[in-house]
MDTraj code that builds the backbone (N, CA, C; nanometers):
import mdtraj as md
import numpy as np

residues = "UNK UNK UNK UNK UNK UNK UNK UNK UNK UNK UNK UNK UNK UNK UNK UNK UNK UNK UNK UNK UNK UNK UNK UNK UNK UNK UNK UNK UNK UNK UNK UNK UNK UNK UNK UNK UNK UNK UNK UNK UNK UNK UNK UNK UNK UNK UNK UNK UNK UNK UNK UNK UNK UNK UNK UNK UNK UNK UNK UNK UNK UNK UNK UNK UNK UNK UNK UNK UNK UNK UNK UNK UNK UNK UNK UNK UNK UNK UNK UNK UNK UNK UNK UNK UNK UNK UNK UNK UNK UNK UNK UNK UNK UNK UNK UNK UNK UNK UNK UNK UNK UNK UNK UNK UNK UNK UNK UNK UNK".split()
xyz = np.array([
    [15.2170, 4.8017, -3.8762],
    [15.1333, 4.7121, -3.7996],
    [14.9993, 4.7009, -3.8725],
    [14.9551, 4.5778, -3.8926],
    [14.8296, 4.5608, -3.9656],
    [14.7099, 4.5778, -3.8712],
    [14.5926, 4.5855, -3.9307],
    [14.4705, 4.6114, -3.8544],
    [14.4384, 4.5002, -3.7546],
    [14.4665, 4.3757, -3.7923],
    [14.4361, 4.2625, -3.7040],
    [14.5225, 4.2684, -3.5774],
    [14.6506, 4.2947, -3.5946],
    [14.7423, 4.3058, -3.4808],
    [14.7037, 4.4238, -3.3928],
    [14.6685, 4.5324, -3.4564],
    [14.6282, 4.6527, -3.3835],
    [14.5023, 4.6249, -3.3012],
    [14.4072, 4.5542, -3.3588],
    [14.2833, 4.5203, -3.2884],
    [14.3116, 4.4282, -3.1699],
    [14.4016, 4.3306, -3.1891],
    [14.4381, 4.2400, -3.0793],
    [14.5054, 4.3158, -2.9649],
    [14.5952, 4.4058, -2.9987],
    [14.6629, 4.4852, -2.8964],
    [14.5646, 4.5757, -2.8222],
    [14.4708, 4.6337, -2.8945],
    [14.3705, 4.7186, -2.8303],
    [14.2811, 4.6363, -2.7377],
    [14.2474, 4.5143, -2.7791],
    [14.1655, 4.4266, -2.6954],
    [14.2409, 4.3891, -2.5679],
    [14.3706, 4.3584, -2.5821],
    [14.4523, 4.3257, -2.4646],
    [14.4644, 4.4461, -2.3723],
    [14.4844, 4.5630, -2.4300],
    [14.4941, 4.6853, -2.3510],
    [14.3642, 4.7104, -2.2754],
    [14.2538, 4.6891, -2.3416],
    [14.1234, 4.7063, -2.2781],
    [14.1067, 4.6092, -2.1610],
    [14.1462, 4.4831, -2.1809],
    [14.1373, 4.3841, -2.0727],
    [14.2274, 4.4217, -1.9562],
    [14.3482, 4.4699, -1.9866],
    [14.4405, 4.5120, -1.8811],
    [14.3842, 4.6290, -1.8007],
    [14.3210, 4.7236, -1.8685],
    [14.2594, 4.8365, -1.7985],
    [14.1464, 4.7888, -1.7085],
    [14.0673, 4.6935, -1.7578],
    [13.9579, 4.6380, -1.6778],
    [14.0130, 4.5666, -1.5551],
    [14.1153, 4.4852, -1.5749],
    [14.1776, 4.4136, -1.4633],
    [14.2364, 4.5122, -1.3634],
    [14.3009, 4.6159, -1.4132],
    [14.3602, 4.7170, -1.3264],
    [14.2542, 4.7852, -1.2405],
    [14.1426, 4.8220, -1.3010],
    [14.0362, 4.8876, -1.2236],
    [13.9749, 4.7903, -1.1230],
    [13.9640, 4.6625, -1.1598],
    [13.9111, 4.5635, -1.0659],
    [14.0065, 4.5425, -0.9488],
    [14.1363, 4.5442, -0.9754],
    [14.2349, 4.5311, -0.8682],
    [14.2307, 4.6510, -0.7740],
    [14.2143, 4.7702, -0.8296],
    [14.2025, 4.8895, -0.7462],
    [14.0789, 4.8814, -0.6575],
    [13.9688, 4.8340, -0.7136],
    [13.8462, 4.8171, -0.6361],
    [13.8667, 4.7139, -0.5262],
    [13.9289, 4.6023, -0.5585],
    [13.9553, 4.4974, -0.4594],
    [14.0467, 4.5492, -0.3494],
    [14.1448, 4.6292, -0.3871],
    [14.2360, 4.6876, -0.2899],
    [14.1604, 4.7784, -0.1935],
    [14.0708, 4.8600, -0.2470],
    [13.9887, 4.9472, -0.1625],
    [13.9003, 4.8675, -0.0689],
    [13.8455, 4.7581, -0.1180],
    [13.7614, 4.6721, -0.0340],
    [13.8447, 4.6113, 0.0784],
    [13.9667, 4.5676, 0.0463],
    [14.0542, 4.5096, 0.1489],
    [14.0841, 4.6116, 0.2584],
    [14.1145, 4.7351, 0.2192],
    [14.1408, 4.8376, 0.3197],
    [14.0159, 4.8657, 0.4026],
    [13.8983, 4.8643, 0.3406],
    [13.7740, 4.8854, 0.4148],
    [13.7515, 4.7737, 0.5156],
    [13.7789, 4.6510, 0.4739],
    [13.7638, 4.5372, 0.5651],
    [13.8615, 4.5497, 0.6812],
    [13.9852, 4.5887, 0.6527],
    [14.0833, 4.6070, 0.7595],
    [14.0398, 4.7176, 0.8550],
    [13.9840, 4.8264, 0.8009],
    [13.9345, 4.9344, 0.8862],
    [13.8220, 4.8850, 0.9761],
    [13.7308, 4.8064, 0.9194],
    [13.6220, 4.7504, 0.9998],
    [13.6765, 4.6561, 1.1060],
    [13.7739, 4.5759, 1.0690],
    [13.8354, 4.4838, 1.1638],
    [13.9010, 4.5614, 1.2778],
    [13.9745, 4.6670, 1.2438],
    [14.0373, 4.7507, 1.3462],
    [13.9335, 4.8127, 1.4385],
    [13.8271, 4.8639, 1.3806],
    [13.7214, 4.9263, 1.4610],
    [13.6563, 4.8239, 1.5533],
    [13.6334, 4.7035, 1.5029],
    [13.5734, 4.5981, 1.5853],
    [13.6657, 4.5625, 1.7017],
    [13.7942, 4.5452, 1.6727],
    [13.8886, 4.5090, 1.7788],
    [13.8956, 4.6186, 1.8838],
    [13.9020, 4.7436, 1.8398],
    [13.9077, 4.8551, 1.9349],
    [13.7821, 4.8604, 2.0211],
    [13.6662, 4.8385, 1.9610],
    [13.5403, 4.8386, 2.0369],
    [13.5368, 4.7223, 2.1354],
    [13.5834, 4.6070, 2.0930],
    [13.5846, 4.4895, 2.1804],
    [13.6792, 4.5111, 2.2979],
    [13.7948, 4.5695, 2.2739],
    [13.8898, 4.5983, 2.3816],
    [13.8279, 4.6968, 2.4805],
    [13.7629, 4.8010, 2.4295],
    [13.6970, 4.8976, 2.5180],
    [13.5897, 4.8304, 2.6030],
    [13.5111, 4.7439, 2.5406],
    [13.4063, 4.6715, 2.6121],
    [13.4660, 4.5851, 2.7231],
    [13.5726, 4.5137, 2.6923],
    [13.6368, 4.4287, 2.7929],
    [13.6978, 4.5118, 2.9058],
    [13.7536, 4.6264, 2.8727],
    [13.8103, 4.7134, 2.9765],
    [13.7011, 4.7652, 3.0697],
    [13.5850, 4.7988, 3.0135],
    [13.4730, 4.8423, 3.0971],
    [13.4262, 4.7293, 3.1880],
    [13.4180, 4.6090, 3.1331],
    [13.3793, 4.4936, 3.2150],
    [13.4815, 4.4688, 3.3252],
    [13.6089, 4.4848, 3.2925],
    [13.7142, 4.4685, 3.3934],
    [13.6989, 4.5704, 3.5051],
    [13.6726, 4.6952, 3.4688],
    [13.6562, 4.7996, 3.5697],
    [13.5395, 4.7690, 3.6627],
    [13.4278, 4.7270, 3.6048],
    [13.3106, 4.6931, 3.6865],
    [13.3406, 4.5760, 3.7791],
    [13.4078, 4.4752, 3.7257],
    [13.4403, 4.3579, 3.8060],
    [13.5414, 4.3926, 3.9147],
    [13.6370, 4.4779, 3.8846],
    [13.7358, 4.5198, 3.9842],
    [13.6680, 4.5949, 4.0982],
    [13.5669, 4.6755, 4.0659],
    [13.4919, 4.7451, 4.1705],
    [13.4185, 4.6467, 4.2609],
    [13.3672, 4.5396, 4.2021],
    [13.2930, 4.4399, 4.2793],
    [13.3846, 4.3461, 4.3574],
    [13.5104, 4.3407, 4.3205],
    [13.6037, 4.2474, 4.3829],
    [13.6143, 4.2694, 4.5335],
    [13.6155, 4.3942, 4.5751],
    [13.6267, 4.4236, 4.7185],
    [13.4996, 4.3875, 4.7949],
    [13.3903, 4.3685, 4.7225],
    [13.2639, 4.3338, 4.7867],
    [13.2411, 4.1826, 4.7946],
    [13.3402, 4.1050, 4.7522],
    [13.3250, 3.9590, 4.7531],
    [13.2964, 3.9112, 4.8953],
    [13.1973, 3.8236, 4.9076],
    [13.1532, 3.7786, 5.0399],
    [13.2381, 3.6646, 5.0946],
    [13.2959, 3.5864, 5.0074],
    [13.3788, 3.4756, 5.0546],
    [13.4972, 3.4554, 4.9608],
    [13.5867, 3.3708, 5.0036],
    [13.7083, 3.3447, 4.9266],
    [13.6777, 3.2865, 4.7886],
    [13.5760, 3.2008, 4.7817],
    [13.5403, 3.1357, 4.6556],
    [13.4933, 3.2373, 4.5509],
    [13.4057, 3.3279, 4.5915],
    [13.3571, 3.4281, 4.4954],
    [13.4690, 3.5251, 4.4570],
    [13.5573, 3.5553, 4.5523],
    [13.6722, 3.6403, 4.5227],
    [13.7608, 3.5743, 4.4167],
    [13.7879, 3.4453, 4.4347],
    [13.8713, 3.3718, 4.3390],
    [13.8089, 3.3692, 4.1996],
    [13.6773, 3.3469, 4.1937],
    [13.6089, 3.3454, 4.0638],
    [13.6210, 3.4800, 3.9937],
    [13.5974, 3.5874, 4.0688],
    [13.6077, 3.7212, 4.0103],
    [13.7511, 3.7512, 3.9666],
    [13.8460, 3.7100, 4.0484],
    [13.9862, 3.7343, 4.0156],
    [14.0257, 3.6598, 3.8879],
    [13.9824, 3.5353, 3.8765],
    [14.0109, 3.4584, 3.7546],
    [13.9422, 3.5203, 3.6327],
    [13.8224, 3.5744, 3.6527],
    [13.7526, 3.6418, 3.5426],
    [13.8308, 3.7656, 3.4982],
    [13.8858, 3.8390, 3.5949],
    [13.9702, 3.9546, 3.5612],
    [14.0924, 3.9113, 3.4799],
    [14.1537, 3.8024, 3.5213],
    [14.2687, 3.7510, 3.4464],
    [14.2289, 3.7114, 3.3044],
    [14.1116, 3.6504, 3.2901],
    [14.0625, 3.6129, 3.1571],
    [14.0415, 3.7362, 3.0696],
    [13.9842, 3.8419, 3.1281],
    [13.9651, 3.9665, 3.0536],
    [14.1000, 4.0243, 3.0100],
    [14.1971, 4.0247, 3.1024],
    [14.3298, 4.0764, 3.0691],
    [14.3927, 3.9979, 2.9544],
    [14.3789, 3.8657, 2.9594],
    [14.4342, 3.7809, 2.8534],
    [14.3657, 3.8098, 2.7196],
    [14.2344, 3.8237, 2.7222],
    [14.1596, 3.8524, 2.5991],
    [14.2013, 3.9873, 2.5409],
    [14.2165, 4.0869, 2.6267],
    [14.2594, 4.2198, 2.5807],
    [14.3994, 4.2119, 2.5205],
    [14.4879, 4.1402, 2.5874],
    [14.6244, 4.1244, 2.5359],
    [14.6231, 4.0620, 2.3969],
    [14.5463, 3.9545, 2.3805],
    [14.5413, 3.8859, 2.2514],
    [14.4790, 3.9734, 2.1429],
    [14.3732, 4.0471, 2.1780],
    [14.3107, 4.1359, 2.0796],
    [14.4056, 4.2474, 2.0369],
    [14.4756, 4.3050, 2.1337],
    [14.5698, 4.4122, 2.0997],
    [14.6869, 4.3591, 2.0180],
    [14.7283, 4.2368, 2.0471],
    [14.8350, 4.1741, 1.9687],
    [14.7890, 4.1531, 1.8245],
    [14.6659, 4.1043, 1.8075],
    [14.6093, 4.0845, 1.6733],
    [14.5966, 4.2190, 1.6022],
    [14.5514, 4.3205, 1.6763],
    [14.5348, 4.4540, 1.6195],
    [14.6693, 4.5079, 1.5696],
    [14.7743, 4.4907, 1.6476],
    [14.9047, 4.5428, 1.6062],
    [14.9588, 4.4660, 1.4858],
    [14.9341, 4.3342, 1.4804],
    [14.9779, 4.2564, 1.3635],
    [14.9032, 4.3016, 1.2387],
    [14.7723, 4.3246, 1.2518],
    [14.6923, 4.3714, 1.1383],
    [14.7430, 4.5076, 1.0919],
    [14.7728, 4.5951, 1.1874],
    [14.8226, 4.7286, 1.1552],
    [14.9563, 4.7199, 1.0815],
    [15.0473, 4.6368, 1.1328],
    [15.1778, 4.6235, 1.0687],
    [15.1664, 4.5641, 0.9290],
    [15.0767, 4.4676, 0.9123],
    [15.0558, 4.4065, 0.7808],
    [15.0017, 4.5108, 0.6824],
    [14.9097, 4.5935, 0.7299],
    [14.8529, 4.6981, 0.6439],
    [14.9605, 4.8003, 0.6058],
    [15.0454, 4.8371, 0.7011],
    [15.1529, 4.9320, 0.6716],
    [15.2496, 4.8745, 0.5682],
    [15.2815, 4.7451, 0.5807],
    [15.3708, 4.6816, 0.4831],
    [15.3081, 4.6817, 0.3447],
    [15.1773, 4.6526, 0.3384],
    [15.1087, 4.6532, 0.2096],
    [15.1092, 4.7921, 0.1479],
    [15.0833, 4.8933, 0.2300],
    [15.0832, 5.0304, 0.1798],
    [15.2212, 5.0692, 0.1273],
    [15.3253, 5.0314, 0.2010],
    [15.4613, 5.0637, 0.1580],
    [15.4953, 4.9916, 0.0284],
    [15.4539, 4.8663, 0.0178],
    [15.4793, 4.7886, -0.1038],
    [15.4097, 4.8529, -0.2237],
    [15.2841, 4.8961, -0.2038],
    [15.2104, 4.9610, -0.3120],
    [15.2744, 5.0939, -0.3495],
    [15.3198, 5.1660, -0.2492],
    [15.3849, 5.2942, -0.2748],
    [15.5128, 5.2732, -0.3556],
    [15.5902, 5.1716, -0.3163],
    [15.7131, 5.1405, -0.3893],
    [15.6834, 5.1000, -0.5333],
    [15.5774, 5.0215, -0.5525],
    [15.5409, 4.9776, -0.6871],
    [15.4938, 5.0948, -0.7725],
    [15.4206, 5.1867, -0.7113],
    [15.3703, 5.3006, -0.7891],
    [15.4830, 5.3963, -0.8275],
    [15.5880, 5.4003, -0.7466],
    [15.7026, 5.4858, -0.7780],
    [15.7871, 5.4277, -0.8902],
    [15.7816, 5.2968, -0.9069],
    [15.8628, 5.2307, -1.0123],
    [15.7962, 5.2328, -1.1445],
])
top = md.Topology()
chain = top.add_chain()
for i, resn in enumerate(residues, 1):
    res = top.add_residue(resn, chain, resSeq=i)
    for name in ("N", "CA", "C"):
        top.add_atom(name, md.element.get_by_symbol(name[0]), res)
traj = md.Trajectory(xyz[None], top)
């Protein structure tokens, strides 16, 4: 192998190493973003559950049918929001698990 070919191969190898390290960094950033997303969803669900509990306590104190209906509909809205957030959270979790498994399989090969 001549010096020119050797230099070209070394340059390509260097670029591949740089790309590899950048991909590893990007992968770490993606996992960090997913962790933040999970933490946000969990905090939001907790917040909505606390609001639901407070509203449920006030439900028995409703002075008329109209205010009772409004509070009841608000409770239903909170339940729907919690359901959707937990559904999103589980999809994010499953997607992350699939990515981890795919990476594990690739690293084993």
